[in-house]
C-alpha positions in Angstrom: 21.9 38.7 -79.3 24.3 40.3 -76.9 21.4 41.3 -74.7 20.3 37.6 -74.5 23.7 36.5 -73.2 23.8 39.3 -70.7 20.5 38.3 -69.2 21.5 34.6 -69.4 24.7 35.3 -67.5 22.8 37.1 -64.8 20.0 34.6 -64.4 21.9 31.3 -64.9 23.5 31.1 -61.4 20.1 31.7 -59.7 18.3 29.2 -61.8 21.1 26.7 -61.3 21.1 27.1 -57.5 17.3 26.8 -57.5 17.5 23.5 -59.5 20.1 22.1 -57.1 18.0 23.1 -54.1 14.9 21.4 -55.6 16.8 18.2 -56.3 18.3 18.0 -52.8 14.9 18.7 -51.2 13.2 16.1 -53.4 15.7 13.5 -52.5 15.3 14.3 -48.8 11.5 14.0 -48.9 11.7 10.7 -50.9 14.1 9.3 -48.4 11.9 10.3 -45.5 8.9 8.8 -47.1 10.7 5.6 -47.8 11.9 5.4 -44.2 8.3 6.0 -42.8 7.0 3.2 -45.1 9.7 0.8 -44.0 9.0 1.6 -40.3 5.3 1.1 -40.8 5.9 -2.3 -42.4 8.2 -3.3 -39.5 5.7 -2.3 -36.9 3.0 -4.2 -38.7 5.1 -7.4 -38.8 5.9 -7.0 -35.1 2.2 -6.5 -34.3 1.3 -9.6 -36.2 4.0 -11.7 -34.5 2.9 -10.4 -31.1 -0.7 -11.2 -31.9 0.2 -14.7 -33.1 2.3 -15.4 -30.0 -0.5 -14.1 -27.7 -3.1 -16.2 -29.5 -0.9 -19.3 -29.2 -0.4 -18.6 -25.5 -4.1 -18.0 -25.0 -5.1 -21.2 -26.7 -2.5 -23.1 -24.7 -3.3 -21.5 -21.3 -7.0 -20.8 -21.9 -8.4 -24.1 -20.5 -6.4 -23.8 -17.2 -6.9 -20.2 -16.3 -9.5 -18.9 -13.8 -11.9 -16.1 -14.4 -10.6 -12.8 -13.1 -7.0 -14.0 -13.1 -4.6 -11.2 -14.2 -1.3 -11.9 -15.8 1.6 -9.5 -16.1 0.7 -8.7 -19.7 -2.9 -7.8 -18.8 -2.0 -5.5 -15.9 -2.2 -1.8 -16.3 -4.3 -0.1 -19.0 -5.7 -3.4 -20.3 -3.9 -3.3 -23.6 -1.2 -5.8 -22.6 2.5 -5.5 -22.8 2.7 -5.3 -26.6 5.5 -6.6 -28.8 8.8 -7.3 -27.2 12.2 -8.2 -28.6 14.3 -11.0 -27.4 17.8 -10.2 -26.1 
């Protein structure tokens, strides 16, 4: 039984540090995953709001515009200005 306690006293610090390291890394990865999910949800909501505002503006301005007319949002690469935040 003395041999068991000798081995235990030698291995316990390494096993303990390994367990602490695993718990810290696990919490970091979970926090990062949660942050990425929250960011994706925020970007999705912003994109939906931008699309809704663009559709409202398009239905409001659609009858009066001329073919080939370019607005500030449509200039450039053709993707529009994208979502913006109000100051």
